[in-house]
C-alpha positions as CSV (number, residue, x, y, z in Angstrom):
1,M,60.7,10.6,16.3
2,R,62.7,8.1,13.4
3,H,61.4,10.4,10.6
4,F,63.5,13.2,12.3
5,R,66.3,11.4,13.2
6,G,68.4,12.6,9.9
7,S,66.9,16.1,10.7
8,F,68.6,16.4,14.4
9,F,71.6,15.0,13.0
10,I,72.0,17.7,9.9
11,A,70.9,20.5,12.5
12,F,73.7,19.3,15.0
13,L,76.1,19.6,11.9
14,C,74.8,22.9,10.7
15,L,75.1,24.2,14.4
16,C,78.6,23.2,14.7
17,L,79.6,24.7,11.5
18,A,77.9,27.9,12.5
19,A,80.0,27.7,15.9
20,W,83.3,27.1,14.2
21,W,82.2,29.9,11.7
22,G,81.3,32.4,14.6
23,Y,84.4,31.5,16.8
24,S,86.9,31.8,13.7
25,R,85.5,35.4,13.4
26,A,84.8,36.8,16.8
27,G,85.8,34.2,19.4
28,L,83.9,32.3,21.8
29,M,81.0,35.0,22.1
30,G,80.8,34.9,18.4
31,A,80.3,31.0,18.4
32,L,77.5,31.4,20.7
33,Q,75.8,34.5,19.1
34,A,76.0,32.2,15.4
35,V,74.3,29.2,17.0
36,A,71.6,31.3,18.5
37,L,70.9,33.1,15.3
38,A,71.1,30.1,13.1
39,S,68.7,28.4,15.9
40,V,66.1,31.3,15.2
41,L,66.8,31.2,11.2
42,A,65.9,27.7,11.6
43,I,62.7,28.1,13.6
44,M,61.4,30.8,11.4
45,E,61.7,28.9,8.2
46,V,59.8,25.9,9.8
47,S,56.7,28.3,10.9
48,L,57.0,30.2,7.5
49,S,56.8,26.7,5.5
50,F,54.9,24.3,7.7
51,D,52.2,24.8,5.1
52,N,54.4,24.1,2.2
53,A,55.0,20.8,3.8
54,V,51.6,19.8,4.0
55,V,51.1,20.5,0.4
56,N,54.1,18.5,-0.2
57,A,52.7,15.6,1.0
58,S,49.5,15.9,-0.6
59,T,51.4,15.7,-4.0
60,L,53.8,13.3,-2.9
61,K,51.2,10.8,-1.7
62,N,50.4,10.1,-5.3
63,W,54.0,9.2,-6.6
64,D,55.4,6.1,-6.5
65,K,58.6,5.3,-3.9
66,F,61.6,6.1,-6.3
67,W,60.1,9.6,-7.0
68,Q,59.3,10.2,-3.4
69,G,62.8,9.2,-2.4
70,L,64.1,11.6,-5.3
71,F,62.4,15.0,-4.1
72,M,63.8,14.0,-0.7
73,T,67.4,13.7,-1.6
74,V,68.2,15.5,-4.8
75,G,65.0,18.0,-3.9
76,M,66.8,18.4,-0.6
77,L,70.2,19.6,-2.0
78,V,68.4,22.1,-4.7
79,A,66.2,23.7,-1.9
80,V,69.2,24.1,0.8
81,F,72.0,25.2,-1.8
82,G,70.1,26.0,-4.9
83,M,67.4,28.1,-3.3
84,R,68.8,29.7,0.0
85,L,72.5,30.0,-1.3
86,L,73.1,30.4,-4.9
87,F,69.9,32.0,-6.2
88,P,70.6,35.1,-3.8
89,L,73.9,35.1,-5.2
90,V,72.6,35.0,-8.8
91,I,70.2,38.0,-8.0
92,V,73.2,40.1,-7.0
93,A,75.3,39.2,-9.5
94,Q,72.7,40.1,-12.3
95,A,71.9,43.2,-10.5
96,A,75.3,44.6,-10.0
97,D,76.3,43.1,-13.4
98,I,79.5,41.0,-11.6
99,D,80.5,37.5,-11.6
100,M,79.4,35.1,-8.6
101,L,83.0,34.9,-7.0
102,E,83.1,38.7,-6.6
103,V,79.3,38.4,-5.2
104,W,80.6,35.7,-2.7
105,N,83.4,37.8,-1.7
106,M,81.1,40.9,-1.2
107,A,78.7,38.5,0.8
108,I,81.5,37.7,3.0
109,D,83.6,40.6,3.4
110,Y,81.0,43.4,3.0
111,P,77.8,41.9,4.0
112,D,76.0,45.0,4.2
113,D,76.6,45.8,0.8
114,Y,75.4,42.4,-0.4
115,A,72.3,42.8,2.0
116,L,71.5,45.7,0.3
117,H,71.8,44.9,-3.3
118,L,69.3,41.8,-2.1
119,T,66.8,43.8,-0.4
120,N,66.8,46.4,-3.3
121,H,65.4,43.9,-5.7
122,H,62.7,42.5,-3.1
123,A,60.0,43.9,-5.2
124,E,60.8,41.7,-7.9
125,V,61.2,38.6,-6.2
126,A,58.0,39.0,-4.1
127,S,56.2,39.7,-7.6
128,F,57.4,36.3,-8.9
129,G,56.9,34.3,-5.7
130,G,53.7,36.0,-4.8
131,V,51.8,35.4,-8.1
132,F,53.2,31.5,-8.3
133,L,51.8,30.7,-4.8
134,L,48.3,32.8,-5.6
135,L,48.0,30.6,-8.9
136,V,48.6,27.4,-6.3
137,F,45.6,28.8,-4.1
138,L,43.4,29.9,-6.7
139,N,43.8,26.8,-8.6
140,F,43.2,24.5,-5.6
141,L,40.2,27.2,-4.2
142,L,38.4,26.9,-7.8
143,D,38.4,23.3,-8.5
144,E,35.1,22.1,-9.2
145,N,36.1,18.2,-8.2
146,K,36.5,19.0,-4.7
147,R,34.6,16.8,-2.7
148,L,35.0,18.1,0.7
149,H,34.5,21.9,1.2
150,W,36.2,23.7,4.4
151,L,34.0,26.6,4.6
152,G,30.7,24.5,3.2
153,N,28.2,26.1,0.8
154,V,30.3,29.4,0.3
155,E,33.5,27.4,-0.8
156,K,31.4,25.1,-2.9
157,K,30.0,27.7,-4.4
158,I,33.1,29.5,-5.3
159,A,34.5,26.1,-6.5
160,S,31.7,25.8,-9.1
161,F,33.2,28.9,-11.0
162,G,36.1,26.4,-11.6
163,K,34.4,25.3,-14.6
164,V,35.6,29.0,-16.1
165,T,39.0,27.7,-17.1
166,S,40.8,31.0,-17.4
167,L,39.3,32.4,-14.1
168,S,42.8,32.0,-11.9
169,L,44.8,33.4,-14.6
170,M,42.5,36.2,-15.2
171,L,42.4,37.1,-11.4
172,T,46.4,36.6,-11.0
173,L,46.9,38.9,-14.0
174,A,44.5,41.4,-12.7
175,T,46.4,41.3,-9.0
176,L,49.7,41.8,-10.4
177,L,48.5,45.0,-12.6
178,A,47.1,46.3,-9.5
179,C,50.6,45.6,-7.7
180,L,52.3,47.7,-10.4
181,S,50.7,50.8,-8.4
182,L,52.7,50.1,-5.2
183,V,56.2,50.8,-6.9
184,G,57.4,53.5,-8.6
185,E,57.9,54.4,-12.3
186,Q,61.2,52.8,-12.3
187,K,60.3,49.6,-11.0
188,K,57.2,48.9,-13.0
189,F,58.6,47.3,-15.6
190,A,61.0,44.7,-13.7
191,V,58.0,43.6,-11.4
192,L,55.7,43.1,-14.0
193,V,58.1,41.1,-16.0
194,A,59.0,39.0,-12.5
195,G,55.3,38.3,-12.2
196,L,55.0,37.5,-15.5
197,W,57.4,34.6,-15.1
198,G,56.1,33.4,-12.2
199,I,52.8,33.0,-14.0
200,L,54.5,31.5,-17.0
201,I,56.7,29.0,-15.0
202,Y,53.6,27.9,-13.3
203,M,51.6,27.0,-16.7
204,G,54.8,25.6,-18.2
205,V,55.1,22.8,-15.6
206,D,51.0,22.6,-16.1
207,V,51.7,22.1,-19.8
208,I,54.8,19.4,-19.2
209,S,52.4,17.5,-17.0
210,N,49.5,17.4,-19.6
211,L,52.1,16.7,-22.2
212,L,53.2,13.6,-20.1
213,E,49.8,12.5,-19.2
214,K,49.1,9.2,-20.9
215,D,46.0,7.2,-21.5
216,E,44.1,5.2,-18.8
217,A,45.0,2.1,-21.1
218,D,48.6,3.0,-20.4
219,P,49.6,1.5,-17.1
220,G,51.5,3.7,-15.0
221,V,53.9,5.3,-17.3
222,G,52.0,8.8,-17.3
223,K,51.8,8.9,-13.8
224,V,55.6,8.2,-12.9
225,A,56.7,10.5,-15.8
226,R,54.5,13.5,-14.3
227,G,56.0,12.4,-10.8
228,G,59.4,12.6,-12.0
229,I,59.2,15.5,-14.2
230,A,56.4,18.0,-13.9
231,G,55.7,17.3,-10.3
232,F,59.1,17.6,-9.2
233,L,59.4,20.8,-11.0
234,Y,56.0,22.2,-9.4
235,L,57.4,21.2,-5.7
236,E,60.7,22.9,-6.4
237,V,59.4,25.9,-7.6
238,L,57.0,26.1,-5.0
239,D,59.4,25.7,-2.1
240,A,61.4,28.3,-4.2
241,S,58.6,30.7,-3.6
242,F,58.4,30.3,-0.3
243,S,62.0,30.4,0.6
244,F,62.7,33.8,-1.4
245,D,60.7,35.6,1.2
246,G,62.4,33.7,4.1
247,V,65.8,34.4,2.5
248,I,65.3,38.1,2.3
249,G,63.8,38.3,5.6
250,A,66.7,36.6,7.2
251,F,68.7,39.8,6.5
252,A,66.7,41.4,9.1
253,I,67.9,38.8,11.9
254,T,71.7,38.9,10.6
255,K,73.6,39.7,7.2
256,D,76.1,37.2,7.4
257,I,75.3,34.9,4.5
258,V,76.7,31.6,6.1
259,I,74.9,31.8,9.2
260,I,71.8,32.5,7.2
261,M,72.2,29.4,5.0
262,L,72.8,27.1,7.6
263,G,69.6,28.2,9.8
264,L,67.5,28.2,6.9
265,A,69.0,24.7,6.0
266,I,68.1,23.4,9.1
267,G,64.7,24.5,8.8
268,A,64.4,23.0,5.1
269,V,65.6,19.9,6.3
270,F,62.9,19.6,9.1
271,V,60.6,20.7,6.6
272,R,61.2,17.6,4.3
273,S,61.4,15.5,7.4
274,I,57.7,16.9,8.2
275,T,56.6,16.0,4.8
276,V,57.7,12.6,5.0
277,Y,56.0,12.2,8.7
278,L,52.5,13.5,6.9
279,L,53.4,11.2,4.1
280,R,54.1,7.9,6.1
281,K,51.3,8.5,8.7
282,G,48.6,9.0,6.3
283,T,47.9,12.3,8.3
284,L,46.2,14.2,5.4
285,D,43.7,11.2,4.8
286,E,42.8,11.4,9.0
287,F,42.7,15.2,8.7
288,V,40.7,16.0,5.9
289,F,40.8,19.8,6.0
290,L,44.6,20.1,6.7
291,E,45.1,20.3,2.9
292,H,42.4,23.2,2.9
293,G,44.2,24.9,6.1
294,A,47.5,25.0,4.0
295,H,46.4,26.3,0.7
296,Y,44.6,28.9,2.4
297,A,47.8,30.0,4.2
298,I,49.3,29.8,1.1
299,G,46.8,32.5,-0.3
300,I,47.2,34.8,2.7
301,L,51.1,34.1,2.1
302,A,50.7,35.3,-1.6
303,I,49.0,38.3,-0.5
304,I,51.4,39.2,2.1
305,M,54.1,38.9,-0.5
306,L,52.5,40.8,-3.1
307,A,51.9,43.8,-0.3
308,S,55.4,43.5,0.8
309,I,56.4,45.2,-2.6
310,K,55.4,48.5,-0.7
311,F,55.0,47.6,2.9
312,H,57.3,45.9,5.4
313,I,55.1,43.3,6.9
314,P,56.9,41.6,9.8
315,E,58.2,37.9,9.4
316,I,56.6,36.7,12.7
317,F,52.9,37.8,11.2
318,T,53.7,35.9,8.2
319,G,54.3,32.8,10.2
320,L,51.7,33.1,12.6
321,V,49.0,33.5,10.0
322,G,50.3,30.1,8.8
323,V,50.3,28.1,11.9
324,V,46.7,29.6,12.8
325,F,45.3,28.4,9.1
326,I,46.9,24.9,10.1
327,L,45.6,24.7,13.6
328,A,42.0,25.8,12.5
329,S,42.0,23.2,9.6
330,L,42.9,20.7,12.2
331,W,40.6,21.4,14.9
332,S,37.6,21.4,12.1
333,S,39.1,18.0,10.9
334,V,38.8,16.8,14.3
335,R,35.0,17.8,14.2
336,Y,34.3,16.5,11.2
337,K,35.6,13.2,12.0
338,R,33.7,12.9,15.4
339,R,30.6,14.2,13.4
340,L,31.1,11.1,11.4
341,E,31.5,8.6,14.0
342,T,28.7,10.2,15.4
343,D,26.4,9.8,12.6
344,C,27.7,5.9,12.1
345,S,27.0,5.1,15.5
346,R,23.1,6.4,15.4
347,G,23.0,4.4,11.8
348,K,23.9,1.2,13.7
349,R,21.0,1.8,16.0
């Protein structure tokens, strides 16, 4: 439990702030309602982002302690305040062509108008986040250097196509173009541009990583640089892609931006704690298919996000899909481990 002490403390502070905020606006009943809503949002955020924690841990395990700590601290602030508070304000400010202070006042005093501005641009947000997550999934699926394949020979055969270096990019672009048929003519260009930005940022992070890569003879420098710059950027954009849909989906629960930020902040803190737990306990080494399950969940989430450009998909369904893939990968990992132990015991005989 020591990995979660800080999260419980921050959750307590956030719930106290939620209670104070609710009490200042509607008395005791407002305080109780605010605490309940913040708790629901926190649970929703954790359920939607557990697979994010697994992918974070799989990336962080190759970093040194300094950069791991930086991601858990500075990255935490970016995740909570940048992605879950400032970014929605920026979207509305750009869309409505007004300054940030006016947007903040709108969010506090006229939450319905603020929510309407934000949800009106859900298609662009879903396009950006969807194609980024799709690239994450496809580059994992088409990795011909993977030693273990969760789906056996089928996955191994699919991974063999990874020798075609541009295949994941081609599939993502084709998916993005197909998604344009889900929106009206007036939205097509905005959705296309948002999707292209998602692709560009993913590729940009990859370019930075490759530029910073050093020769094998140069000990450690390249690895630290990648962990500190390209890897940090990758994980922050990945977290942002997960959080976009959660932020917009939160407005189905409440229009109060303060409660949304506090609730999602609690969830984000616990996701970071889960990441630390997985990292310190070596869970990914023990449950070898957990990373596979997380990436398949990301692939499904990408499809759901892109489909949500036109269709409403309940947040509970999105969360449950991720949980199902994680549980299935855990079960497969346990079976795989038992099978290895059985083979080893037979070999000794």
